[in-house]
N, C-alpha and C positions, 0 to 999 in steps of 0.2 A: 573949445573944440565941438566937433560934431562928431559922434559915434552912432553909425548908424549899418545895418544890413546889405550886403550885397544884393541886389534884387535877381542879379543871374544864376549867383553860386551860393549865397546866403553866411557869407563869411561877415565878418564885424569888421567895419573901416571907420577908422579916424581921420578926420579931416579939422583944417581950419574954418573958423566961422567966414570968412572973408571968400571959401570955395561953394557957399550956401547957392543952391540952384545952379551951380554950374556942371558940367561935363568933367570928371573924372575917370582913373582908370581905377579897377578893382586888382590889388596886389597877389591876389589868391589865384583868378582864373581869367584875369586881364582885361575882362571884358569892360566897355567905356558905360558908364552909368551917371544918372544925375544925383548930383547931393540933394539933399530935400532942405526945404528953407527952413531956417530956424522955429522949432515950435511946433512942426510940422508933422503931426501925429504921434503916437505912442514910441514910433520906431527912431526918431532921431532925438537924440539925448545933447542938449549942448553944456560943455562942460568951460568952466573958465579957468580952473586951476587943477594942479597935479591931483586935487581929490577926485577928478571925474572916471569912472570907469574907462579902463582901457583895455579893449581888446583887439590884439593884433591878428595879421592875416594868418599866422602859424595853425588857428583856429582853435587855442586854448584859451580859454576864457580866464581874465584877470581879476582880481578883487579890486574894489575900492579903494583908492589909497585915503590912509590918514589923513584930516587938516594939518598941514606942515604948521600953518603958527603954533599948532601945540606941541611941536619937536622942542627937546631941549640944547640949545646950541652946542652944550660942551660934554654931551652924550659920546662914549667912544663909541669908534666903528662897531657895528654889529651887522650879522647876517640879516638884513630885511625879508618879508614875507614874500615866499618863492612867487614869482609873478606868473609862472607857468601852473602854478597851482597842483605842485606834483606833490604828492605824499611819498613816504619811504616804500609803498608797495609799487606807483609808479615807476620810482625811479629803478626800482629792481628792474620793473617791466620794461621799461626802455633798456634798460642793460641785456636782458635777455635777447632783445632783437639783435645788435651787434655778435653777441657771444654765438648765437643762432648762425648767423654769416659767416662766424669764422669755423664752425661747426662743420658747415656746409662744405666749406672749402676743402678742410681737412678731409671729408668725406670723398669729396670728387678727386682730390688727388690719390687716395688709397685706391680709388676704382681704377680710374686711369693707368695707376700705376701695375695694377694687377691686370688690367687689361694688354697694356703694352708688352706685360711677359708674357701673355698667354697665348696671345695671336702677334707679337713680332713687332709690333707698331713700335717705332723708335720713339722714347719718351720726348725727345725734343718736339717732335711733332704735336704733343700734349701740352706744352707749356704757355702757347697763346692762350687759350682756355681758360688755364690755371691763372694764368696773370689778370685777365679777365675779371676774374672772380674776387682774387685779391685786390684790385682796384676799386672793386664796387664798396667792399666793406673797407677800403682806407677812406674812400669819400664819404660812407654815411657816417664814421667817426668823427673826418674833420667839419662835417656841417653838424654834428651835435655837439663838438667845442666851441664852433662858433655862435651857435645858438646860447650855450652854457654863459659865454661873453657878453652878448647882446643882451640878455635877463640880468645878468650882473649888473652893467649899466645903468638898466632901468632901477633895479632894486638899490643901488646906490644914492640914485635922486630919490626914491622914497624914503628913503633914512635922511638925506642930505636937504631937507626943505626944498626937495626937486631939482635940486641942481647937480648936475652930471659931472663925472670926473673930467677934468681939465689935461689935455696932453701932458703938461706937468704940473706933477704934484702939488698943491697948494700949502704952504706949511699950518698945522694947528698953532694956538686956536682962533688967531685973528684970521687966517685965510686970504692973508693981503699980499704974501711973497711966496714964489715958488721956489721949488727945489728942483735939479736935476736929478729927477726920478719919472717914470713913467706912467700912465694914467691904468697898464698894467698891474703898476704895482697897487695903486689905488682900492682897485676890484677885490684884490686877494682876499678880504673876507667873505665875499659872495661869491667867491668859489671854492669854497671849502678850503680854504689856504688862512686862518686869522693868525694860526702859529708862526706861519712865516711873516707874513705882514708884520707882527709884533717885533719880530726880530729885526727888520730894517731899521734903521736911525733914519730918520725922516727929516732931520736937519745935513745929511751929508748928501754928496751926488752919487749916483749910483756906480762910478767906477774908483769911489773912497775904497778902500782896503777892506773896509768893516762890510759895505753892502755889495762888493764884487764878490765876495766869498759867499754870499746866497744865490748868486746866478746859478748855481749847479747844484742838485737838478733841476732844471726848470719844471714849472709845473706843467702836468702834462695837459691839462689846458687849453697850452698855447702850441701844442704838437700840432704839426699841418701834415698829416701822414701822405697828402698827394703830392706836396712841393719837398718836401724831406725826405721822402721815399722811406717813412720809418725810422730815418737816423735820429739818435738821440744829441742834443746838443744843448744850447743856451741860445740860441737865434730863433725868430718868429717870425712870421709873413703878417701875421694879425695885425693889422694897423688903421688908425684915423685919418683922416685925410685932413689937412692942415692948406693955409693958405688962402688969398683971395675966392670968392665964389661957394667956399664951404661952411659948415658949422664951426671950426675952428679958424679964423683969420688971425687971431691972436688966441692969449691963454685967457681970454676973460671968461669968466662963469657965464654958463649959459642953463638954461632951465629947461625941464621935461616937463610938459609937451610941448610949452609956450613957444621954445624956440625952433619948432617943425611947423609955421604956418602952412607950408605945401602938406602936410599932414605926416604921420611919420610912417605910414604903409608906403610913401611916395618919396622917401629919402635915405640913403645909406647912412649906415653908422659908422662901420669899418669895411675892410676888405682883406682879400689875399692881394698884396702887393706883391710887385715883379722881384726885389731884392729884400733877404731878411735884415733884420737888424735885431742887435742882443737884446731881450723881452724885457729890462729893466730900465733900459737905456730910454728917454723921451725922444725917441725918433719915429717917424711916422711919413706916411705916403705926402710928399710935397706938390701940392696941385700950383704950376706956373704957367702963365697965360702966355700963349703961343709954343708951347712945348709940349708933346705927347705926352699920357697920363701914364704914371709908372707901373700901368698894372700886368699882369700875364699876357701875352700875345696869343693864347689859346683861349678855352675856358677856365675861368674860375669863379670863385664864391664870392658873396657879399652878405652881409647881416643887416637888415634894415632898422630903421631905429622902430619900428613893432615889434621887434623880437624875432622877425622870419629869417629864414637863409633864403636864399637864392643863388642859381647857378647862372652865372651870364656869359653868351657866346660872344668872345670878342670882336668875330669877324662879321657879327650881323649889327653889331651896335656902334656906330664910329662916336670918337670922344666926345662932339658934340651934343650926343643924345645922353652920353654916361655925365656930362656934366649936369644936366638939368637933375640928375637922381643925386649928384651931390650936393649941389647947391639948396637949403632945406627952404627958401624962400625966395624963388626967382616968380612965383605966380605961375607957372609954365606947368603942362602937364608932361611928364615923361614918357619917352616910348617903350615899348616893350623890350624887355632885355632877355628873353630866352622861348 
C-alpha cells in the first residue's frame, strides 16, 4: 500500500500500489491529486502488510501495527490498541463536545421560552429553531457512533492477523464454520462491551432463546439518533454491504488493508441502511444488480474503510457512482459524494 499526504490539504491518504502515478481523489478535501511513484521521496511509504502505517482521512494518526505473524492463534478476543490514538483525556474531550451541544440546546430552549413569555411570541413558532439544534446534536452523536464502529473493525483486524470480522461470525477456534451471529457481535470487545460479548453463546444463532435475551438493551454505539429519532430499541441501521461488487460477496475472510486495492479512503465499509435490522442478526445491505440500492433517499452517513465518516447527498450521486465507492477493487476513482 502507498501512504502519502494530500498535496492540497495535507491529509494522509492510503492507496493501493497499483494506483502509483495515477490520479486519485482525496477523501478529506475531494481534490484530485497524483499518487506518488513507489519509493518517490520520503512522503511515499510502501506497505505490503497490515504492519504498515495507516493514517485515515479523519486526520488522526494511527500507530504502526504489530507483525501479524507474531500473534498467537488462540489468544482470546481483546481490545486492540485504539486506532484513533485517543487517551482517556482525549475521550473525555470528545464527550465534552457532545455535552456542550446539549447544554447549548437547553440554554436556547430556556431563553426562547422566556422570550415567548415576555413578548408574547407563541412557543410553537420557536420550535423549528429548537428542532434544528437538537437535530445537529443527534447527527454529531450518530457520526461519533459510526466512527467508533469503523475503528473497532480496524482494531479487530489488528488483533486477528489482519482479518476483518465477517458478516456472519466464524466459530472459534478453527474459524472455518459460520454461525448466525452478526459482525456487530464480533466487535463488541472493541466497542467497550467485552462482558456482553462473553455472555453470547457463539455456537448458537442470534434468535436462540439464550442469545435473544441479550438483544436488549442494545449497545448505545449501534443507536442511530437521526433515523430512530432517539427511540431506544433492538434494531440498528448500521450495516455492511453484501453481494456481488462489494467487499462481502460471500462470507469468506477479508484482510485489512489488502482487500482494498482501490484504497481505504475510496471505499465504504458500512452505512446507514434504509431499513433497520436486529443488531445481533447477520443481516446487512444487500446489493442486487439492476435494483436500486437500499439506502435512504435523502442524506445518509457512511463510514469509510480508513475510519472516517462522511455525509452523502443521495440526490447528487446516482447509484452507479455509489457502486464505485462500495466496490473495493473496481480500479476506478469514485465521484464526490458531498
